[in-house]
SEPALO-980067 format. One record per residue (C-alpha): x, y, z. Coordinates in steps of 0.5 Angstrom, whole numbers, plus 2048, in hexadecimal, padded with zeros to 3 digits. Layout:
residues N
XYZ
...
END
This chain:
residues 547
800800800
8028077FE
7FE80B803
803810806
80980D802
80D814802
80D81380A
81180C809
818810807
81C80A806
817807800
81780E7FD
81E80E7FD
81E8077F9
81980A7F4
81D8107F3
82380C7F1
8208077ED
81C80D7E9
8168097E9
81080D7E5
80B8097E9
80B80D7EF
80B8147EB
8058177F0
8068137F6
80B8177F8
81081D7F6
81781E7F8
8198257FB
8218267FA
82482A800
82A82D7FB
82782F7F6
8208327F8
81B82D7F3
8178277F2
8178227EE
81381B7EC
8168157EF
8178137E7
81C81A7E6
8218197E2
82781B7E5
82C8187EA
8288177F0
82A81C7F6
82D81A7FD
828816801
82981B807
827821802
82081F800
81A820803
81481C801
80C820800
80681D7FF
8048227FA
8078287F5
80382C7FA
80882B7FF
80D82B7FC
80C8337F9
809834800
810832803
8148367FE
8168327F9
8168337F2
81382F7EC
81982A7E8
81A82D7E1
81C8277DF
8168217E2
8118277E2
80E8237E8
8088277E8
8068237E1
80781C7E5
8008187E6
7FB8187EC
7FC8147F2
7F880E7F1
7F58107F8
7F08147F7
7EC8107F2
7EE8097F7
7EB80D7FE
7E4810800
7E7813806
7E781A808
7ED81C805
7EC8177FE
7E681B7FC
7E88227FE
7EE8217F9
7EA81E7F3
7E68257F5
7EC8297F5
7EE8267EF
7E68297EC
7E782F7ED
7E38307F3
7E78347F7
7E88397F1
7E08397F1
7DE8397F8
7E483A7FD
7E6836802
7E0837805
7DC834800
7E182F7FF
7DF82D807
7D882E805
7D7828800
7DB823804
7D782580B
7DD82780F
7DF82D812
7E583180E
7E9830814
7E8829814
7EA82880C
7F082D80D
7F3829812
7F282280F
7F5825809
7FB82780D
7FC821810
7FC81D80A
7FF821805
802826809
7FF82C805
7F782F806
7F182F800
7F48367FE
7FA8347FD
7F982E7F9
7F38327F5
7F98377F4
7FE8327F1
7F882F7EC
7F78377EA
7FF8387E9
7FF8317E4
7FA8337E0
7FD83A7DF
8048377DD
8008337D8
7FC8397D5
80283D7D5
8078387D2
8028357CD
7FE83B7CB
7FF8427C9
7F98457CD
7FA84C7D0
7FC84B7D8
7F784E7DA
7F384A7D7
7F78437DA
7F78467E0
7EE8457E1
7EE83F7DD
7F383B7E2
7EF83D7E7
7F28437EA
7EE84A7ED
7F384E7EA
7F984F7E6
7FE8527EC
7FC84C7EF
7FD8477E9
80484A7E8
80784A7EF
8058437EF
8088407E9
80F8437EB
80E8407F2
80D83A7EF
8118397E8
81783F7EA
8158427E4
80F8477E2
80A8467DD
80D8497D7
8148457D8
80F83F7D8
80D8407D2
8138427D0
81683B7D1
8128387CD
8168367C6
81383A7C1
80F8377BB
8108357B4
80A8377B2
80983E7B4
80183E7B5
8008387B9
7FC83A7C0
7FC8407BE
7F68447C1
7F18447BB
7EB8497BA
7E48477B8
7DE8497B9
7DB8487C0
7D98417C3
7DB83D7BD
7E08387BE
7E38377B7
7E782F7B5
7ED82F7B6
7F282B7B3
7F98297B7
7FF82D7B4
8048297B0
80982A7B5
8098287BD
80D82A7C2
80F8257C8
8088257CC
8098257D4
8068207D7
8018207DE
7FF8237E4
8028257EB
80281F7EF
7FB8217F2
7F78247EC
7F68227E5
7F88267E0
7FC8257DA
8018297D5
7FD82B7CF
80082B7C8
7FC8307C4
7F68347C5
7F18397C1
7ED83D7C4
7E78417C0
7E68497C4
7E284E7C1
7E58537BC
7E88597BF
7E68567C5
7E88587CD
7EC8547D2
7E88537D7
7E884E7DD
7E48497DA
7E88447D4
7E68427CD
7E483C7CB
7E98377C8
7EC8317C5
7F282E7C9
7F68277C7
7F88247CD
7FC81D7CF
7FA81A7D5
7FF8167D8
7FD8107DC
80180A7E0
8038047DC
8007FF7DA
7FA8027D7
7F57FD7D2
7F08017CF
7EB7FC7CD
7E67FB7D2
7E78037D3
7E58057CD
7E27FF7CB
7DD8007D1
7DD8087CF
7DC8077C8
7D68017C9
7D28047CD
7D380C7CA
7CC8107CB
7CB8137C3
7CC81B7C4
7CF81A7CA
7D58157C8
7D88127C2
7DE80F7BF
7E18137BA
7E78117B6
7EB80D7BC
7E98127C0
7E38127C6
7DF8197C6
7DA81B7CB
7D88227CE
7D88257D5
7D58297D9
7D982D7DD
7D98327E2
7DA8387DE
7D78367D8
7D882F7D3
7DD82C7D0
7DE8267CA
7E48217CB
7E881C7C7
7EB8167CA
7F08127C6
7F580C7C9
7FB80D7C7
8018087CA
80480C7CF
7FF8127D0
7F78137CF
7F78187C9
7F181E7CC
7EE8247C7
7EB8287CB
7E582D7C9
7E38327CF
7DE8387CE
7E283B7D4
7E98397D5
7E883A7DD
7E48337DD
7EC8307D9
7EE82D7E0
7E782A7E2
7E68277DB
7ED8247DB
7EC8217E3
7E681E7E1
7E781B7DA
7EE8187DF
7E88157E4
7E48137DD
7EA80F7DB
7ED80D7E1
7F48107E0
7F78107E7
7F68097E8
7FC8047EB
7FB7FF7E6
8017FB7E8
7FE7FB7EF
7F87F87ED
7FA7F47E8
7FF7F07EF
7F97EF7F3
7F57EC7ED
7FA7E77EB
7FB7E47F2
7F47E17F0
7F77DB7EB
7F17DB7E7
7F17E27E5
7F87E37E5
7F87E17DD
7F27E67DC
7F77EB7DF
7FD7E97DC
7FA7E87D5
7F77EF7D5
7FA7F47DB
7F97FA7DC
7F17FA7DB
7ED8007DE
7E78027E1
7E38077DC
7DF80C7E0
7DB8127DF
7DC8197DF
7D581B7E2
7D28167E8
7CC8187E7
7CB8167DF
7CE8107E1
7C980E7E6
7C38107E2
7C680B7DB
7C78067E1
7BF8067E2
7BE8067DB
7C28007D9
7BF7FD7DF
7BD7F57DB
7BD7F87D4
7C37F87CE
7C87FC7CE
7C57FF7C7
7BF7FF7CB
7C28047D0
7C58087CB
7BF8097C8
7BB80B7CF
7C08107D1
7C18137C9
7B98157C9
7BA8187D0
7C181C7CD
7BC81E7C7
7B78217CB
7BB8247D1
7C28247D0
7C482B7CF
7C782D7C7
7CE82D7C6
7D282F7BF
7D882A7BD
7DB82C7B6
7DF8267B7
7DA8207B8
7D381E7B9
7D28207C1
7CC8247C2
7CB8257C9
7CC8247D0
7CA81F7D4
7C38217D8
7C48247E0
7C08217E5
7BC8277E5
7BA8267DE
7B881F7DF
7B48207E5
7AF8237E1
7AE81E7DC
7A881B7DB
7A88147DE
7A38127D9
7A78147D3
7AD80F7D5
7AC8097D1
7AE8047D7
7AA8007DC
7A68037E1
7AB8007E6
7B18037E3
7AE80A7E2
7AD80A7EA
7B58097EA
7B680D7E5
7B28147E8
7B38127F0
7BC8127ED
7BB8197EA
7B781B7EF
7BC81B7F4
7C181D7F0
7BE8237EE
7BD8257F6
7C38237F9
7C081D7FD
7C58187F8
7CC81B7F7
7D18177F3
7D681C7F1
7DD81C7F4
7DC81E7FA
7D68187FC
7D8813801
7D880D7FD
7D4808803
7CF80E804
7CE80E7FC
7CD8077FC
7C8807801
7C380D7FE
7C48087F7
7C28037FB
7BC8067FE
7B98087F7
7B48047F4
7B68007EE
7BE8007F1
7C17F97F2
7C87F77F4
7CA7F77EC
7C87FE7EB
7CA8007F1
7D17FD7F1
7D37FF7E9
7D18067EA
7D68067F1
7DB8027EC
7DA8087E6
7D880E7E9
7D980E7F0
7E180B7EE
7E08057F3
7E68017F1
7E37FC7F6
7DD7FB7F3
7DB7F47F0
7D57F27EC
7D57EB7EF
7CD7EA7EB
7CF7ED7E5
7CE7E77DF
7D47E97DC
7D97E87E2
7D57E17E4
7D57DE7DD
7DD7E07DF
7DE7DD7E5
7DC7D77E2
7DF7D57DC
7E67D87E0
7E47D37E5
7E37D97EB
7DC7D87EF
7D67DA7EB
7D07DB7F0
7D17E27F3
7D27E17FB
7D87DB7F8
7DC7E17F4
7DB7E67F8
7DE7E27FE
7E47E07F8
7E57E87F6
7E77E97FD
7EE7E87FC
7ED7ED7F6
7EB7F37FA
7EC7F97F9
7ED7F77F2
7E67F47F1
7E37FA7EB
7E97F87E7
7E87F17E9
7E17F17E5
7E47F47DF
7E97EF7DF
7E37EA7DF
7DF7ED7DA
7E47ED7D5
7E47E67D5
7DE7E77D0
7DD7E97C9
7D87EF7CB
7DA7F67C7
7DC7F97CD
7E27F57CE
7E57F77C7
7E97FE7C5
7E48007BF
7E78017B8
END
């Protein structure tokens, strides 16, 4: 178990000396003699052990006065898997901070969502991470700012507000303190492009997002976010601003091409296969080797395209408001389970001799999740006891009738998925489903709309499970599939699922729910990943990367 690894000095020193990239994001190495901090896999000669100090987060390093290494860019290392594995206060707080809650609502808003006082939240974060919520959010803003400074030609005032800073002065001071360079100096260090126009600010009519062709020459990309955040580096950006516009605190729409790193190995087959096979027309699509979908975001909306590559996920992100950049990236990473530690997962599952061949055949399977927890819960109800095609049809009808329309010049996406508030007003008689399932649907959307049921990043997994089970028409399968894919519980298990039971029988595992649950106790806390390996024995389209 790597929780609190930064306190194990001997283990950290061994990881730094071996330059093991697996530990990037688990802890950070601050070097007393240079005043910089690095990721464990930094390629430079390892410092002497007596000159190393270890911290749990990039924010803690910055708060202690250390600057980010310009060679290994520790601010771009993968996020800690801990925050997606746990459901305690610190983990829920970290997920909310990555989603931009502190920037939008402040620390009181963060504490209110968690149901604790601000003092309790600050004390627990300081104890485990060495930094409070403001420092953690500040580190995230700094990385978003660096991304925009180095990858775009946006005016610095636009960069400042897009990154979440309240003023240009705070933006300038923070960038200087964290990177030991001014924003202008950061931009000047980026190699000049051969294509003089690529990444430049373009003037187009208001509220339009023109199709964007990749530039013929692409600089070596940066990679990913700080250990406590999820903001990777962009390659190119095209922005849309009104002609002769006046710079304001509302950033312009933009399209960015990003690289989302992950911990290897990553098997994309079931991950993208599941998302593509269950795609809701108008909201999601598979086009030219890319999974695309619309995003409902705090300041506006977005469209994302995600495609698997050998060492990263190619991400093309169009935003109506650049202030949603960090949130959009965080949600995409969460949907693709990119901060998981596949080595730890697969090692545990290999201890079962009947599961081991499946893991060895295709290691690195991820759990396909969601960008919108309420949306997934609604879709889970629509999919009860019907085929995948029928579930997609039901969802598409709701989207057409009640979703918000969007423009997609690059594809066929047409709508945002309806909000619970919009669905709460649906006439149950208009739903083409049995009366009992109509009751299940209306009960769910009403509780989501009025806040009695919370499935967001702040939710307590066990409390959410109990509330779901209390709803009419919700059984263990529906609750656990929501826990697995919406709440993000890595230990959610589906012993009653037909595909799981059929695979278990073929492998010689117990096939009754009770006996299979008992056998699966040895797979904890990664039973959700075991489900992916069991499902993969079937020929269903969810298990194959689309052509």
